[in-house]
C-alpha positions as CSV (number, residue, x, y, z in Angstrom):
1,M,-27.4,-8.2,16.6
2,A,-30.3,-9.4,18.5
3,T,-30.2,-13.5,18.8
4,D,-33.3,-15.7,19.2
5,Y,-32.1,-18.3,21.3
6,D,-35.6,-20.1,21.0
7,A,-35.2,-20.7,17.3
8,P,-33.9,-24.1,16.1
9,R,-30.1,-24.6,15.6
10,K,-28.7,-25.9,12.4
11,T,-26.4,-29.0,12.7
12,D,-22.8,-28.7,11.5
13,E,-23.6,-30.4,8.2
14,E,-26.5,-27.8,7.5
15,L,-24.0,-25.2,8.4
16,A,-21.4,-26.4,5.7
17,E,-24.2,-26.9,3.2
18,D,-25.1,-23.3,3.4
19,S,-21.9,-21.9,4.0
20,L,-20.5,-23.6,0.5
21,E,-23.8,-22.2,-1.5
22,E,-23.1,-18.7,0.1
23,L,-19.3,-19.4,-1.4
24,K,-20.8,-20.3,-4.6
25,A,-22.8,-17.3,-4.9
26,R,-20.3,-15.0,-3.7
27,R,-17.7,-16.5,-6.5
28,A,-20.9,-16.2,-9.2
29,D,-21.2,-12.4,-8.2
30,K,-17.6,-11.3,-8.1
31,A,-17.2,-13.1,-11.8
32,S,-20.0,-11.0,-13.0
33,S,-18.9,-7.7,-11.6
34,A,-15.9,-7.6,-13.9
35,V,-14.8,-4.0,-14.5
36,D,-14.6,-2.7,-18.3
37,V,-11.3,-1.0,-18.3
38,D,-10.2,0.7,-21.8
39,E,-6.8,-0.4,-22.7
40,A,-6.2,2.7,-24.6
41,D,-6.6,4.6,-21.2
42,L,-4.4,2.0,-19.5
43,A,-1.6,2.2,-22.0
44,E,-1.5,5.7,-21.6
45,S,-0.5,5.5,-17.7
46,L,2.3,3.4,-18.1
47,E,5.5,4.5,-18.3
48,L,8.0,2.7,-20.2
49,P,11.8,2.1,-19.0
50,G,13.9,4.3,-21.3
51,A,11.1,6.9,-22.2
52,D,12.1,10.2,-23.6
53,L,11.0,12.8,-20.3
54,S,13.0,15.6,-22.0
55,D,9.9,17.6,-22.2
56,E,8.7,16.8,-19.0
57,S,9.2,19.5,-16.4
58,L,9.7,18.7,-12.5
59,T,6.5,20.0,-10.3
60,V,7.8,19.4,-7.1
61,R,9.4,22.2,-4.8
62,V,12.5,20.9,-3.6
63,L,13.6,22.5,0.2
64,P,17.1,22.4,1.2
65,R,18.2,20.8,4.4
66,Q,16.8,22.4,7.4
67,S,18.6,23.3,10.5
68,D,17.0,20.8,12.7
69,E,17.5,17.8,10.2
70,F,20.6,15.8,9.0
71,T,21.6,13.4,6.6
72,C,22.3,9.8,7.7
73,V,25.6,8.8,6.3
74,K,24.4,5.1,5.7
75,C,20.7,5.4,4.1
76,F,21.7,9.2,2.7
77,L,18.3,10.1,3.7
78,V,17.5,13.4,5.0
79,Q,15.8,12.8,8.9
80,H,14.7,15.2,11.5
81,R,17.0,15.4,14.8
82,S,14.4,13.0,16.7
83,Q,15.5,10.4,14.2
84,L,19.2,10.6,15.2
85,D,20.6,7.5,16.9
86,H,24.0,8.3,17.4
87,E,27.3,10.2,15.3
88,G,29.6,7.9,14.0
89,K,32.9,8.5,12.8
90,N,32.0,9.4,9.3
91,G,29.0,11.2,10.4
92,P,25.2,10.9,12.1
93,V,23.6,7.8,11.7
94,C,19.5,7.3,11.9
95,S,17.8,5.1,13.9
96,E,16.6,3.1,11.2
97,C,20.5,2.1,10.3
98,A,21.7,1.7,13.6
């Protein structure tokens, strides 16, 4: 952005007043730009604890552990061999748990 160095400069008080006016204008803009949300659509997307999900089907394909992966004995996550920190007494430990 080009700057005109010959233009008269504002004092600190003028800058403070300008910024206060800008903040007030922004606050008014944010208040007026409220989004209308249909409460029925919002309620349908919420999932309640203890809801009956017996008619739901799993849409994710689960793969078995691959030859270059291991299961951490501390966090029980399947990690790639590059994440292996050390082999403990109980089994492999990932770098995040070490």
